[in-house]
VEXPA-590299 format. One record per residue (C-alpha): residue in one letter; z, x, y. Coordinates in steps of 0.2 Angstrom, whole numbers, padded with zeros to 4 digits, always signed. Layout:
<tikols>
AZXY/...
</tikols>
This chain:
<tikols>
M+0219+0348+0097/Q+0215+0347+0079/W+0219+0328+0079/G+0208+0326+0063/K+0223+0332+0053/G+0233+0316+0057/R+0235+0302+0045/R+0226+0286+0051/S+0236+0271+0054/D+0231+0254+0048/N+0240+0246+0063/V+0226+0248+0076/E+0217+0231+0080/D+0203+0227+0091/A+0205+0212+0103/G+0188+0214+0110/S+0182+0209+0127/D+0195+0199+0138/G+0207+0199+0123/G+0200+0183+0115/G+0199+0173+0132/M+0208+0171+0148/G+0214+0154+0146/G+0232+0157+0143/G+0247+0153+0154/G+0252+0170+0158/P+0253+0179+0175/R+0237+0178+0186/I+0231+0181+0203/G+0227+0165+0211/G+0228+0155+0195/R+0213+0163+0187/G+0208+0179+0177/L+0206+0194+0188/S+0188+0198+0194/L+0183+0216+0199/G+0188+0211+0216/G+0205+0204+0210/V+0208+0221+0201/A+0204+0230+0217/I+0217+0219+0227/V+0230+0223+0214/V+0227+0242+0216/V+0227+0241+0235/V+0243+0231+0235/G+0251+0243+0223/L+0247+0258+0233/L+0253+0250+0249/M+0270+0246+0241/G+0271+0264+0235/Q+0270+0260+0217/D+0258+0266+0203/P+0245+0252+0203/M+0241+0256+0185/Q+0259+0251+0180/I+0265+0238+0193/L+0259+0223+0182/G+0265+0231+0167/N+0282+0232+0173/L+0282+0214+0177/L+0275+0209+0160/G+0288+0219+0151/Q+0302+0211+0161/M+0296+0194+0156/G+0294+0198+0138/A+0312+0203+0137/T+0318+0187+0144/Q+0306+0173+0142/A+0297+0164+0127/P+0279+0169+0125/A+0269+0161+0139/T+0253+0164+0129/R+0249+0166+0111/P+0246+0185+0107/T+0228+0189+0104/Q+0224+0190+0085/G+0215+0206+0084/H+0203+0211+0070/T+0201+0228+0061/A+0195+0241+0074/N+0179+0250+0070/P+0184+0266+0060/N+0167+0274+0064/D+0171+0274+0083/P+0177+0292+0087/Q+0189+0285+0100/V+0196+0272+0088/D+0198+0286+0075/F+0208+0296+0087/V+0219+0282+0092/R+0222+0279+0073/A+0226+0297+0070/I+0239+0298+0084/L+0247+0282+0080/G+0248+0286+0062/D+0257+0302+0066/T+0270+0293+0077/E+0273+0282+0062/D+0276+0297+0051/T+0287+0305+0064/W+0298+0291+0069/G+0299+0285+0051/Q+0307+0301+0046/I+0319+0302+0061/F+0325+0284+0058/A+0327+0287+0040/H+0338+0302+0044/S+0350+0290+0052/N+0349+0277+0038/M+0338+0266+0049/Q+0321+0257+0045/Y+0307+0261+0058/E+0296+0246+0061/Q+0279+0251+0065/P+0271+0243+0080/K+0253+0236+0081/L+0242+0244+0094/I+0229+0232+0101/L+0213+0239+0109/F+0206+0228+0122/N+0193+0228+0135/G+0194+0218+0152/G+0210+0209+0148/V+0222+0203+0134/N+0234+0190+0129/S+0251+0196+0124/A+0268+0189+0121/C+0272+0195+0139/G+0257+0185+0146/F+0240+0189+0151/A+0236+0207+0157/S+0220+0214+0164/S+0215+0232+0162/A+0222+0235+0179/V+0239+0236+0171/G+0235+0251+0161/P+0242+0255+0144/F+0258+0245+0141/Y+0271+0240+0128/C+0276+0222+0126/P+0294+0220+0119/G+0291+0202+0116/D+0279+0205+0102/H+0282+0224+0098/R+0264+0229+0102/V+0256+0243+0112/Y+0241+0238+0122/L+0227+0250+0127/D+0210+0248+0135/L+0201+0264+0130/D+0192+0264+0147/F+0209+0271+0153/F+0206+0288+0145/R+0190+0289+0156/E+0200+0284+0171/M+0213+0298+0167/E+0199+0311+0169/Q+0190+0303+0184/R+0205+0297+0194/F+0219+0308+0188/H+0209+0323+0183/A+0219+0323+0167/S+0208+0327+0152/G+0210+0333+0134/D+0215+0326+0118/F+0234+0330+0119/A+0234+0322+0136/R+0228+0306+0129/A+0240+0308+0114/Y+0254+0309+0127/V+0249+0292+0134/I+0250+0284+0117/A+0266+0292+0112/H+0274+0287+0128/E+0271+0269+0125/V+0277+0271+0107/G+0292+0278+0115/H+0296+0261+0123/H+0294+0254+0106/V+0308+0266+0100/Q+0319+0261+0115/N+0316+0242+0110/L+0321+0245+0092/L+0336+0255+0097/G+0343+0241+0108/I+0340+0252+0124/S+0328+0240+0132/A+0340+0225+0129/K+0354+0235+0138/I+0343+0238+0152/Q+0338+0220+0154/A+0356+0215+0153/A+0359+0227+0167/R+0345+0220+0177/Q+0352+0203+0176/R+0369+0209+0182/G+0360+0216+0197/A+0359+0234+0193/R+0346+0244+0204/M+0330+0246+0194/E+0319+0255+0207/G+0323+0271+0216/A+0324+0289+0212/D+0340+0286+0202/G+0336+0268+0196/L+0336+0262+0178/S+0317+0260+0178/V+0315+0278+0181/R+0327+0283+0168/Q+0319+0272+0156/E+0302+0279+0159/L+0308+0297+0158/Q+0316+0294+0142/A+0300+0287+0135/D+0292+0303+0141/C+0305+0313+0132/F+0303+0303+0116/A+0284+0307+0117/G+0289+0326+0118/V+0300+0323+0102/W+0285+0316+0093/A+0274+0331+0099/N+0287+0343+0092/H+0288+0335+0075/A+0269+0333+0074/Q+0266+0351+0078/Q+0279+0357+0065/R+0271+0346+0052/L+0252+0348+0056/N+0251+0364+0067/W+0237+0355+0076/L+0240+0361+0094/E+0228+0373+0101/P+0229+0384+0117/G+0229+0374+0133/D+0234+0358+0124/M+0252+0358+0131/E+0245+0362+0148/S+0234+0346+0147/A+0248+0335+0142/L+0259+0342+0156/N+0245+0340+0168/A+0244+0322+0163/A+0263+0319+0166/N+0261+0328+0183/A+0246+0318+0188/I+0255+0301+0186/G+0272+0305+0195/D+0277+0293+0208/D+0278+0306+0222/R+0260+0312+0218/L+0253+0295+0217/Q+0261+0289+0233/S+0256+0305+0242/Q+0238+0303+0237/S+0238+0284+0242/R+0248+0283+0258/G+0251+0301+0263/S+0270+0299+0261/V+0283+0298+0248/V+0296+0284+0247/P+0309+0288+0234/D+0317+0271+0235/S+0301+0263+0227/F+0300+0275+0212/T+0298+0267+0195/H+0293+0281+0184/G+0299+0297+0191/T+0292+0312+0200/S+0279+0323+0193/A+0292+0337+0190/Q+0303+0325+0181/R+0290+0318+0170/M+0285+0335+0165/R+0303+0341+0163/W+0308+0327+0151/F+0292+0328+0141/K+0295+0347+0138/L+0314+0344+0135/G+0309+0332+0121/F+0296+0344+0114/D+0307+0360+0115/G+0323+0350+0108/G+0314+0339+0095/S+0329+0327+0095/P+0330+0310+0102/G+0348+0315+0106/K+0341+0327+0120/C+0333+0312+0128/D+0348+0303+0136/T+0342+0301+0153/F+0355+0287+0157/K+0369+0299+0156/A+0360+0314+0165/Q+0367+0317+0182/A+0351+0327+0187/L+0335+0320+0182/
</tikols>
């Protein structure tokens, strides 16, 4: 992937180690910041529950951000080091998501609000509370920010065997997809349905439909970016699809517990995640991404 062609965003900030401290009032394990042992416990518990441990805390924090006042003050980041190749990559991808969604929103006579992307290491304070790196990349609707620990990219390669620049770009674009959902009012409707008692988890639950739509939105971005920059190279699409395949609920559950429990799905199967990303890429239109009306996911 020739990501160097991308326009660099000015909205990438660095929160540093532990996101400026762990003294906030957000969700904790045992009332303290997570140690390495605590992170391990979160991972084990998540696997036993049949859920993706990299997202289990993120789901909780996202729900809180949509319904509660900030429990902690969001970390005030500083300008990320532009000389760091990983930071430069993130700036290039985020910058192109800004260009893509800015154009798409403008075509509908809407203004696209560019999100901040906060880089952190270890843990970070957000409007959704304190989150450790065990959460994985996440979007907080309470402050309209994407949070990313760059070590997750190394974990993608080592744990999920998902490597490649386009695979990493897919991760960023997926989280930006949640921001788009927030701006369009989709997230608020889902939260309202949750409060009415609608089923969130499960193969046909709203959580799965929300995540698959974010995958589709990531595909829409990839389509527009390719048309504009022609930056994809042979094997890039395969690397992104491999990343989507690696983090499907069914595959994660099968690897962790040897069985699959569809009733506990939160993100969709590997096949579904690949399918909706590719639908977005092939169609290039957000209108192709209505997972909430789709009878077959």
